[in-house]
matplotlib code that plots the C-alpha trace (Angstrom):
import matplotlib.pyplot as plt

x = [3.2, 6.2, 8.0, 5.1, 5.0, 8.7, 8.3, 5.5, 7.6, 10.6, 8.7, 6.0, 7.4, 4.8, 1.9, -0.8, -1.1, -4.7, -7.4, -9.4, -12.8, -15.7, -13.6, -13.5, -10.2, -8.1, -8.2, -5.4, -5.2, -2.1, -1.7, 1.2, 2.0, 4.0, 2.9, 3.2, 6.8, 7.9, 5.8, 7.7, 7.4, 3.7, 3.0, 4.8, 2.3, -0.7, 0.5, 0.7, -1.6, -3.9, -6.2, -3.5, -4.6, -2.7, -2.1, -1.2, 0.3, -1.7, 0.1, 2.9, 4.3, 2.6, -0.1, -3.1, -2.1, -1.3, -4.6, -6.4, -4.4, -4.9, -8.7, -8.9, -7.0, -9.5, -7.3, -8.6, -7.1, -6.5, -5.3, -2.0, -2.4, 0.7, 0.4, 2.5, 5.1, 6.7, 10.0, 8.7, 9.7, 9.0, 5.6, 4.8, 2.7, -0.8, -0.1, -2.0, 0.1, 0.2, -1.8, -4.3, -7.7, -10.8, -11.4, -7.7, -7.6, -10.9, -9.7, -6.4, -8.4, -10.7, -7.8, -6.2, -9.4, -9.8, -6.4, -7.4, -11.1, -10.8, -10.1, -12.2, -10.5, -7.6, -4.7, -2.0, 1.5, 3.7, 1.4, 2.9, 1.9, -1.4, -2.9, -2.5, -4.8, -8.5, -10.0, -8.0, -8.9, -12.5, -12.5, -10.8, -13.1, -16.3, -15.1, -14.3, -17.7, -19.3, -17.5, -18.5, -14.9, -13.1, -10.0, -7.1, -4.8, -1.2, -0.3, 2.8, 2.4, 1.7, -0.5, -2.7, -6.4, -7.3, -9.1, -10.8, -12.2, -13.2, -15.1, -16.8, -18.1, -19.3, -16.7, -15.8, -12.2, -9.3, -5.8, -2.4, -1.3, 2.1, 4.7, 6.2, 9.4, 10.6, 13.7, 14.1, 16.1, 14.2, 14.6, 13.0, 10.2, 9.5, 9.4, 6.9, 4.7, 4.7, 3.7, 0.8, -0.3, -0.1, -2.2, -4.8, -5.0, -5.4, -7.9, -9.5, -8.0, -5.0, -3.7, -0.2, 1.4, 4.4, 6.2, 7.0, 10.6, 12.1, 12.6, 9.0, 7.7, 9.8, 8.7, 5.0, 5.3, 6.6, 4.2, 0.8, 0.2, 0.6, -2.0, -5.0, -3.2, -2.1, -5.7, -5.4, -7.8, -6.1, -8.9, -9.4, -8.8, -12.5, -13.5, -11.8, -13.3, -15.0, -18.3, -19.6, -23.3, -23.7, -26.9, -27.7, -27.1, -23.7, -22.6, -23.5, -21.8, -18.3, -15.5, -14.5, -11.3, -10.9, -7.3]
y = [224.9, 225.9, 222.8, 220.6, 222.1, 221.6, 218.0, 217.5, 219.0, 216.8, 213.5, 214.1, 216.4, 217.8, 216.9, 219.5, 220.5, 221.7, 219.6, 221.1, 222.3, 220.2, 217.2, 214.0, 213.4, 210.6, 207.6, 205.2, 202.0, 200.4, 196.7, 195.6, 191.9, 189.2, 190.1, 187.4, 186.6, 189.7, 191.1, 194.3, 194.8, 193.9, 196.4, 199.2, 198.6, 198.6, 201.9, 203.7, 206.8, 205.6, 202.7, 200.5, 196.9, 194.2, 191.0, 188.2, 184.9, 182.1, 179.8, 182.3, 182.6, 186.0, 186.0, 185.4, 188.0, 190.6, 190.1, 190.6, 193.8, 195.1, 194.5, 196.2, 199.2, 199.6, 198.2, 195.8, 192.3, 190.1, 186.5, 186.6, 183.1, 181.3, 179.9, 177.8, 179.6, 179.0, 178.5, 175.8, 177.8, 176.2, 177.4, 178.5, 176.0, 175.5, 177.0, 176.1, 173.6, 172.7, 169.5, 169.9, 168.6, 170.6, 169.1, 169.5, 173.1, 174.0, 172.4, 174.4, 177.6, 176.9, 176.1, 179.4, 181.4, 179.7, 181.0, 184.6, 185.0, 188.8, 188.6, 190.7, 189.4, 187.4, 188.2, 185.9, 185.4, 184.5, 182.4, 183.0, 179.4, 178.9, 182.3, 181.2, 178.2, 179.0, 175.9, 176.2, 179.9, 179.1, 176.8, 179.5, 182.3, 180.3, 179.5, 183.1, 184.1, 181.6, 183.3, 186.8, 187.8, 189.8, 189.0, 191.2, 190.0, 190.7, 190.1, 188.1, 186.8, 188.8, 185.9, 185.8, 185.0, 185.4, 188.7, 187.7, 184.5, 186.5, 188.8, 185.9, 184.3, 187.6, 188.0, 191.6, 192.0, 194.4, 194.3, 195.7, 198.6, 199.3, 197.4, 200.0, 198.3, 195.6, 197.8, 198.8, 201.9, 205.0, 206.8, 203.9, 203.6, 207.4, 206.9, 204.1, 206.1, 208.9, 206.5, 205.4, 209.0, 209.5, 206.5, 207.5, 211.0, 209.4, 206.7, 208.0, 205.3, 203.0, 200.2, 199.6, 196.6, 197.0, 195.0, 195.7, 196.7, 199.4, 201.6, 201.2, 201.9, 205.0, 206.3, 205.8, 207.3, 210.5, 210.6, 209.4, 212.4, 214.6, 213.0, 215.0, 218.3, 217.0, 216.3, 212.5, 210.2, 207.1, 204.6, 200.9, 198.6, 197.4, 200.9, 200.2, 196.9, 196.0, 194.4, 192.6, 192.0, 188.3, 186.5, 183.1, 181.4, 183.0, 182.3, 178.6, 178.3, 176.9, 179.4, 180.1, 182.1, 183.2, 183.5]
z = [-77.0, -79.1, -77.9, -78.9, -82.4, -82.8, -81.7, -84.2, -87.0, -86.2, -85.8, -88.4, -91.1, -93.4, -91.0, -90.9, -87.3, -87.3, -88.9, -91.7, -90.5, -91.6, -92.6, -90.6, -88.9, -90.4, -88.1, -87.2, -85.2, -83.8, -82.8, -80.8, -81.4, -79.6, -76.1, -73.4, -73.1, -71.1, -68.4, -68.4, -72.2, -72.0, -69.2, -71.2, -74.0, -71.7, -70.2, -73.6, -73.7, -76.5, -77.3, -78.7, -79.2, -77.4, -79.4, -76.9, -77.8, -76.3, -73.8, -73.4, -69.8, -69.0, -71.6, -69.4, -66.8, -69.5, -71.3, -68.0, -67.3, -70.8, -70.6, -67.2, -68.7, -71.5, -74.2, -76.8, -76.7, -79.6, -79.8, -81.7, -83.2, -84.3, -87.8, -90.1, -92.3, -95.7, -94.0, -91.6, -88.6, -85.2, -83.9, -80.4, -78.4, -79.7, -83.2, -86.3, -88.3, -92.0, -92.5, -89.7, -90.5, -89.6, -86.1, -85.2, -86.3, -84.5, -81.3, -81.4, -82.0, -79.1, -76.8, -77.7, -77.2, -73.8, -72.8, -73.6, -72.9, -73.0, -76.8, -79.1, -82.2, -83.6, -85.9, -87.3, -85.8, -88.8, -91.0, -94.4, -95.4, -93.7, -94.7, -98.4, -97.9, -98.6, -97.1, -93.8, -93.6, -94.2, -91.1, -89.0, -90.1, -89.5, -86.0, -85.2, -86.5, -84.2, -81.3, -82.5, -82.9, -85.7, -87.7, -88.7, -91.5, -90.5, -94.2, -93.7, -97.3, -100.4, -101.5, -98.4, -98.8, -95.2, -95.4, -98.6, -96.9, -93.8, -96.1, -97.9, -94.7, -93.3, -90.5, -89.5, -90.7, -91.4, -92.7, -91.7, -93.8, -92.2, -90.1, -87.8, -86.8, -89.2, -88.8, -85.1, -85.9, -84.5, -87.9, -89.7, -87.1, -87.6, -91.4, -91.1, -88.7, -91.2, -93.9, -91.6, -91.3, -95.1, -95.8, -93.2, -94.9, -98.3, -97.3, -94.2, -92.0, -91.7, -89.4, -88.2, -86.4, -84.2, -81.5, -77.8, -78.6, -76.4, -79.5, -80.5, -77.0, -76.6, -80.0, -79.3, -75.9, -77.6, -80.6, -79.4, -77.1, -80.1, -82.3, -81.2, -81.8, -85.2, -86.2, -86.1, -84.2, -82.6, -82.3, -81.3, -84.2, -83.9, -85.1, -88.5, -89.4, -92.6, -91.7, -94.8, -95.3, -96.1, -97.0, -95.4, -98.7, -99.1, -95.5, -96.0, -99.3, -99.5, -99.7, -103.3, -103.9, -107.5, -108.8]

ax = plt.figure().add_subplot(projection="3d")
ax.plot(x, y, z, "-o")
ax.set_aspect("equal")
plt.show()
């Protein structure tokens, strides 16, 4: 017990170890992106001791098998959908390109969903350009709603309208609050995880996105088993969705993003 308390103090400075009686525990969800290119890295995420969501890139070499394994292990699976960037970076196969018309985009989305039938939702891989486009996001969100999926905005652009559009069409949605490992240094990962905890304490919940880097996996292997003792609930990302109530008239209306 003393060693666990010391570990908590070192990894999560200032974190109250016992939850306050009568108050709901802060809730956090963690999504790990970019799964599908390394079987070993993907399996390490599946084996984490918490309901970490597995975001799998469609058409990746190991994506189908990892999605199957993640689902069998009780992990939520997301389609990690490649989307066009401001910098015109090359997209993974099947990505959503700038300039696609509605039929082209819907076909690409359906192909991706067919690759990962276990998916409960979708989040964007890159997408700093596409997530700024209200019309394109409207097509995407309507299609996800038809498949009874949810959307998580990775927020790769400060001008994203993706979550706002999802809200308008009545699609269950959420947004990333913290990137755990933009800097893979363990000290930085620890700082970002502490930020995640602070946000969850302030707002009741928070969502982090990370990647299957060895540094991230090692850190999560250490810290996730400590969360219950620290009074933090680690939950599936689907537990933290905003589910807007949309009337028929609103859902049939065109998406209108105000500046």
